[in-house]
matplotlib code that plots the C-alpha trace (Angstrom):
import matplotlib.pyplot as plt

x = [63.4, 63.3, 66.4, 68.3, 68.0, 67.9, 64.8, 64.0, 67.6, 67.5, 64.1, 62.3, 59.7, 58.8, 56.2, 58.5, 61.3, 59.1, 57.8, 61.4, 62.4, 59.6, 60.5, 64.2, 63.3, 61.0, 63.7, 66.4, 64.3, 65.0, 68.4, 66.6, 65.6, 68.7, 71.4, 70.3, 69.9, 73.5, 75.2, 73.3, 75.1, 78.2, 76.5, 75.4, 72.0, 69.5, 67.3, 70.2, 71.6, 68.1, 68.1, 71.8, 70.9, 68.0, 70.0, 73.1, 70.9, 69.1, 72.3, 74.1, 71.2, 70.6, 74.3, 74.2, 71.1, 72.1, 75.8, 76.1, 72.6, 72.5, 69.4, 71.2, 70.2, 72.7, 72.6, 74.9, 76.2, 75.6, 78.8, 80.8, 78.2, 78.7, 82.5, 82.1, 80.0, 81.2, 84.9, 86.2, 84.3, 83.2, 86.3, 89.1, 88.0, 88.0, 85.2, 82.4, 83.7, 87.1, 85.4, 83.5, 86.8, 88.1, 85.0, 85.7, 89.3, 88.4, 86.0, 88.7, 91.1, 88.4, 87.8, 91.5, 91.7, 88.7, 90.1, 93.6, 92.6, 94.4, 91.0, 90.9, 94.5, 93.5, 90.4, 92.3, 94.8, 92.3, 91.6, 88.0, 88.0, 89.2, 86.4, 83.9, 85.4, 85.1, 81.5, 80.6, 82.6, 80.8, 77.6, 78.6, 79.7, 76.2, 74.7, 76.4, 75.5, 71.9, 71.8, 73.5, 71.3, 68.2, 69.3, 69.5, 73.1, 74.6, 78.0, 79.0, 82.2, 82.8, 82.1, 82.4, 78.8, 75.7, 72.0, 69.9, 66.5, 64.0, 61.1, 62.0, 59.3, 61.8, 63.8, 60.7, 59.8, 63.2, 62.7, 59.2, 60.4, 63.2, 60.7, 58.3, 61.0, 62.3, 58.8, 57.8, 61.0, 60.6, 57.1, 58.7, 56.9, 58.5, 59.9, 60.0, 62.6, 60.8, 57.5, 59.2, 60.6, 57.3, 55.3, 57.7, 57.7, 53.9, 53.9, 56.5, 54.4, 51.3, 53.1, 54.7, 58.3, 58.6, 57.0, 54.9, 55.8, 53.9, 54.4, 54.8, 56.4, 58.6, 62.1, 64.3, 67.5, 70.6, 72.9, 74.1, 76.0, 76.4, 80.0, 81.0, 83.8, 87.2, 89.8, 92.8, 91.9, 91.3, 94.8, 96.4, 98.7, 96.5, 93.6, 95.4, 94.4, 90.8, 90.9, 92.7, 89.9, 87.2, 88.8, 89.2, 85.6, 84.3, 86.3, 85.1, 81.5, 80.9, 82.7, 81.1, 77.6, 77.9, 79.2, 76.7, 73.6, 74.8, 75.4, 71.9, 70.5, 72.5, 74.7, 77.9, 79.5, 82.4, 86.0, 87.3, 83.8, 84.2, 86.5, 83.8, 82.7, 79.5, 81.3, 83.9, 81.1, 79.2, 82.3, 82.9, 79.3, 79.9, 83.0, 81.2, 78.4, 80.9, 82.4, 79.0, 77.7, 80.6, 79.9, 76.2, 77.0, 76.8, 79.0, 80.2, 77.5, 77.6, 75.6, 72.9, 72.6, 68.9, 68.9, 68.7, 65.0, 64.4, 66.3, 64.1, 61.1, 62.4, 64.6, 67.4, 68.3, 69.2, 65.5, 65.1, 67.8, 66.3, 62.9, 64.8, 66.4, 63.0, 61.5, 64.4, 63.7, 60.1, 61.2, 62.6, 59.1, 58.8, 61.3, 58.8, 58.2, 62.0, 62.4, 59.9, 61.7, 63.4, 66.5, 64.2, 62.8, 66.1, 67.8, 65.8, 66.7, 70.4, 70.1, 68.4, 71.0, 73.6, 71.9, 72.1, 75.7, 76.7, 75.8, 79.2, 80.8, 79.6, 82.0, 85.1, 87.4, 87.1, 89.2, 92.3, 93.1, 95.5, 92.5, 89.9, 91.9, 92.6, 89.0, 87.6, 90.1, 88.8, 85.2, 85.7, 87.9, 85.4, 82.7, 85.0, 87.3, 84.3, 86.3, 86.1, 89.7, 91.1, 89.3, 90.8, 94.2, 94.0, 92.9, 95.5, 98.4, 97.5, 96.9, 100.4, 102.1, 100.3, 101.0, 104.7, 105.1, 103.5, 105.7, 102.8, 104.1, 103.9, 100.1, 100.0, 99.3, 101.4, 98.3, 97.8, 101.4, 101.1, 97.9, 99.3, 102.5, 100.5, 98.6, 101.9, 103.3, 100.1, 100.3, 104.0, 103.6, 100.2, 99.5, 95.8, 94.6]
y = [153.6, 150.1, 150.9, 152.7, 150.0, 147.1, 145.7, 143.0, 141.8, 141.3, 139.5, 142.3, 145.1, 148.4, 147.1, 144.4, 146.9, 149.4, 146.7, 145.5, 149.1, 149.6, 146.2, 147.2, 150.6, 149.1, 146.8, 149.5, 152.6, 152.0, 153.8, 157.2, 156.8, 154.9, 157.1, 160.4, 158.8, 157.6, 160.6, 163.2, 161.8, 163.6, 167.0, 167.0, 168.5, 165.6, 167.1, 168.0, 164.4, 163.1, 165.1, 164.2, 160.5, 160.7, 162.7, 160.5, 157.4, 159.0, 160.1, 156.8, 154.7, 157.0, 156.7, 153.0, 152.7, 155.2, 154.5, 150.8, 149.7, 147.4, 146.9, 147.8, 150.5, 152.5, 154.5, 155.3, 152.0, 150.4, 149.8, 152.7, 155.2, 153.7, 153.8, 157.5, 158.5, 156.3, 155.7, 158.5, 161.3, 159.8, 157.9, 159.5, 163.0, 164.2, 166.7, 165.5, 167.9, 166.1, 162.8, 163.9, 165.0, 161.5, 160.0, 162.2, 161.2, 157.5, 157.9, 159.5, 156.7, 154.1, 155.7, 155.5, 151.9, 151.0, 152.8, 151.4, 147.8, 147.9, 147.1, 143.7, 143.0, 144.1, 141.9, 138.9, 139.3, 139.4, 135.9, 134.8, 133.9, 137.5, 139.0, 136.9, 137.9, 141.6, 141.3, 139.4, 141.8, 144.8, 143.0, 142.6, 146.2, 147.3, 144.9, 146.4, 149.9, 148.8, 147.1, 150.1, 152.8, 150.9, 150.2, 146.4, 146.5, 149.1, 149.9, 147.6, 148.5, 144.8, 143.2, 146.1, 145.4, 144.2, 143.7, 146.8, 147.6, 145.3, 147.1, 150.3, 151.2, 152.0, 148.8, 146.7, 148.5, 147.5, 143.9, 143.9, 145.6, 143.0, 140.1, 141.8, 142.4, 138.8, 137.4, 139.6, 138.7, 135.0, 135.3, 137.0, 140.3, 143.0, 146.0, 144.0, 146.3, 149.5, 148.2, 147.3, 150.9, 152.5, 150.3, 150.9, 154.6, 154.7, 152.8, 155.1, 158.1, 156.5, 155.7, 159.2, 158.0, 160.0, 163.2, 163.3, 166.3, 165.4, 163.1, 165.3, 168.7, 170.6, 169.1, 170.8, 172.7, 170.7, 173.7, 172.7, 169.8, 170.8, 171.2, 171.3, 168.7, 169.7, 168.4, 170.0, 168.4, 165.1, 165.2, 165.4, 162.5, 161.2, 160.3, 158.3, 154.9, 156.1, 156.6, 153.2, 151.5, 153.3, 152.3, 148.6, 148.3, 150.1, 147.7, 144.6, 145.8, 147.2, 144.5, 141.7, 143.1, 144.0, 140.6, 138.7, 140.6, 140.7, 137.0, 136.4, 138.6, 136.7, 139.7, 138.0, 134.6, 133.2, 133.8, 136.5, 137.8, 139.6, 142.0, 142.9, 146.3, 146.3, 145.6, 148.3, 150.8, 149.7, 150.2, 153.6, 154.5, 153.4, 155.6, 158.5, 158.2, 158.1, 161.4, 163.0, 161.8, 163.4, 166.7, 166.5, 165.5, 161.8, 158.8, 156.4, 155.4, 151.8, 149.2, 147.5, 143.8, 144.3, 144.9, 141.2, 141.5, 143.6, 141.1, 138.3, 140.4, 140.4, 143.5, 143.1, 146.6, 150.1, 151.1, 149.3, 151.4, 154.6, 153.8, 153.4, 156.9, 158.5, 157.0, 158.3, 161.8, 161.5, 160.4, 163.8, 165.1, 162.8, 164.6, 165.1, 161.4, 160.7, 163.2, 161.4, 158.0, 157.3, 155.2, 152.5, 152.1, 152.1, 149.7, 146.7, 147.4, 147.6, 144.4, 142.6, 143.8, 142.5, 139.2, 139.0, 139.9, 137.3, 134.6, 135.3, 133.3, 130.2, 131.0, 130.8, 127.9, 126.4, 123.3, 125.5, 127.4, 129.7, 131.0, 130.8, 132.4, 135.8, 135.9, 135.3, 137.9, 140.4, 139.8, 139.9, 143.0, 145.2, 145.2, 144.7, 147.6, 149.6, 150.1, 148.6, 149.9, 147.8, 144.7, 145.0, 145.7, 142.7, 140.5, 141.5, 141.5, 138.2, 136.6, 137.5, 136.5, 133.2, 132.2, 133.2, 131.2, 128.1, 128.1, 129.2, 132.7, 132.0, 131.7, 135.4, 137.7, 140.9, 143.0, 141.4, 142.0, 145.7, 146.3, 144.4, 146.5, 149.8, 148.8, 147.9, 151.3, 153.0, 151.3, 152.0, 155.7, 156.5, 153.7, 152.9, 156.4]
z = [94.6, 93.0, 90.9, 93.6, 96.3, 93.8, 95.6, 93.0, 92.9, 96.6, 96.4, 98.3, 97.9, 99.4, 101.7, 103.1, 103.6, 105.5, 107.8, 108.4, 109.2, 111.7, 113.3, 113.6, 115.1, 117.7, 118.9, 119.2, 120.2, 123.9, 123.3, 123.0, 126.7, 128.0, 126.4, 127.8, 131.2, 131.1, 129.5, 131.6, 134.7, 133.4, 133.5, 129.9, 129.2, 129.1, 126.4, 124.2, 124.5, 123.6, 120.3, 119.6, 120.1, 117.7, 115.1, 115.4, 114.9, 112.0, 110.2, 110.8, 109.6, 106.6, 105.5, 106.0, 103.8, 101.1, 100.9, 101.8, 100.9, 103.9, 106.2, 109.4, 111.9, 113.8, 117.1, 120.1, 121.4, 124.7, 126.6, 125.2, 126.5, 130.0, 129.5, 128.4, 131.4, 134.3, 133.5, 131.3, 133.0, 136.4, 137.4, 135.4, 135.9, 132.3, 131.2, 129.0, 126.3, 126.3, 126.2, 123.1, 121.6, 122.2, 120.5, 117.5, 117.3, 117.6, 114.7, 112.5, 113.4, 112.7, 109.3, 108.5, 109.7, 107.4, 104.4, 104.6, 105.4, 108.8, 110.3, 108.6, 109.9, 113.4, 113.5, 112.1, 115.0, 117.9, 119.2, 119.1, 122.8, 123.6, 121.5, 123.4, 126.7, 125.8, 124.9, 128.0, 130.2, 128.7, 129.5, 133.2, 133.3, 132.1, 134.7, 137.7, 136.5, 136.2, 139.6, 141.2, 139.7, 140.6, 144.2, 143.7, 144.9, 147.3, 148.9, 151.8, 153.7, 154.6, 151.3, 148.8, 147.5, 149.2, 148.5, 148.5, 150.0, 148.2, 149.7, 147.8, 145.2, 142.5, 143.1, 142.9, 139.6, 138.2, 139.1, 137.6, 134.5, 134.0, 134.3, 131.9, 129.2, 129.5, 129.2, 126.3, 124.4, 125.1, 123.6, 120.6, 121.1, 118.9, 120.9, 124.2, 125.7, 124.6, 126.0, 129.3, 129.6, 128.9, 131.2, 134.1, 133.4, 133.5, 136.8, 138.2, 137.3, 138.7, 142.0, 142.2, 141.7, 138.5, 137.3, 134.2, 131.9, 128.7, 125.7, 122.6, 122.0, 119.7, 119.7, 122.4, 121.6, 120.8, 121.4, 124.9, 123.3, 119.6, 118.7, 122.3, 122.0, 123.3, 120.8, 122.5, 125.8, 124.1, 122.7, 126.2, 127.0, 129.8, 127.5, 124.8, 126.2, 126.3, 122.5, 122.2, 124.1, 122.0, 118.8, 119.8, 121.1, 118.0, 115.7, 117.6, 118.0, 114.5, 112.5, 114.5, 114.2, 110.6, 109.5, 111.7, 110.5, 106.9, 106.8, 108.2, 105.4, 102.8, 101.9, 102.8, 102.7, 104.6, 103.9, 101.4, 100.9, 104.2, 102.3, 99.8, 98.8, 100.9, 104.1, 103.4, 102.7, 105.8, 108.0, 106.5, 107.3, 110.9, 111.3, 109.7, 112.2, 115.1, 114.1, 113.4, 116.8, 118.6, 116.9, 117.9, 121.4, 122.0, 122.6, 119.8, 117.3, 116.1, 114.1, 116.2, 116.4, 116.9, 113.1, 112.8, 113.8, 110.7, 108.6, 110.0, 108.9, 105.3, 105.2, 102.6, 101.4, 102.6, 102.4, 105.7, 107.3, 105.7, 107.4, 110.7, 110.1, 109.4, 112.6, 114.7, 113.3, 114.3, 117.8, 118.4, 119.1, 122.2, 124.4, 127.3, 127.5, 127.5, 130.3, 132.4, 132.1, 135.5, 136.1, 137.5, 133.9, 132.0, 134.5, 133.4, 129.8, 130.7, 132.7, 129.8, 127.3, 129.7, 129.7, 125.9, 125.8, 128.4, 125.8, 124.3, 127.1, 125.2, 122.4, 124.6, 123.9, 127.4, 126.7, 126.2, 129.4, 127.5, 125.6, 128.4, 131.3, 129.5, 128.3, 131.8, 133.2, 130.6, 131.5, 135.3, 135.3, 133.6, 136.3, 139.2, 138.3, 136.8, 133.6, 130.1, 129.6, 132.5, 131.3, 127.8, 129.4, 131.7, 128.8, 126.2, 128.6, 130.1, 126.7, 125.5, 128.8, 129.2, 125.6, 126.0, 129.3, 127.7, 124.6, 122.4, 121.5, 117.8, 118.2, 119.2, 116.3, 115.9, 116.6, 120.0, 120.9, 119.9, 121.9, 124.9, 124.7, 124.5, 127.7, 129.5, 128.6, 129.8, 133.2, 133.5, 132.7, 134.2, 136.6, 137.1, 136.2]

ax = plt.figure().add_subplot(projection="3d")
ax.plot(x, y, z, "-o")
ax.set_aspect("equal")
plt.show()
């Protein structure tokens, strides 16, 4: 183990790596409750999605640890699971099987981009302000989903949205859960989001809002979602921009997270080192996890920024990620507990993740309106059109047009022109659908 993970070389030991793995798992384990709650809204079997989530996270984290030797945990990503459920299936009308097919194809494309080096070219071509706008927009998209599912906001014919019933038990539990998570995280309590979900679930069961079905059991069957992806349906002309959006978000999310956490762990330095062997292997592990997750029955798997907590605890090698993988496998035996978690318990978690993602607005170049305006349009369009795809389209198109009109077209990278052009073609051929 010492030789395989090169523990001494990284200034670490087995005990430190195990503690780091447990720390990372606690901070990201909320996904095993949130992901089934979101994806089951499409008609997918909740128990099967729970198992698929655990397995995808375990496989992704194990590949990251064994292949890349990086201390980064992986699991189905927040944002793309909402895009999968509420936009691709809910709003656009595709089946969840076709959506899984789109995830599989996006994973293959991401793998090709990583192997060929096109990913580096694409990342270099996306303005920093736009990346920040995308992250903040996904955060706001998660926020409106959380507030809607908990009853905090409701339909209003006059104003589109309005305040919900604040005397409703479930809504009050959501508010209390959010305050609890924020307080715990501010006090640096490990696993604050997970603790918040479990406390609200317990309160919901006690108050009769949710039904208790047990805590531990044999893992349920994954067969309802295993290999159910519809590749033929995913290759239909109407879903091509869905795949484009998935690839773009996967590239932004994965690369940004991997570089950020790896730099904190001292595994990367600025500049050309970003093209090192470790990062290339980590990105290939990411794309492998995406394709594996789609075969199991879950939305895109990605690297988790929560892995930074494990790095803070001393994790420096793939042994940390391997511990995370093992804990996700153990989590499969807690399916009854996952089934008892109501939307009122996952909503605070979504809302808090949204809060963290909104911090990206600080990275926008506010002094340059040609940078700020497209980023703001991107962020606002996602929740207000209920679509990550529309937000990306608004952002890329407006960035290219504004730069062109202000005589700054030379500042626009070829990658941005290409993506903006693809979205224009999409709107011209298919409209807003």
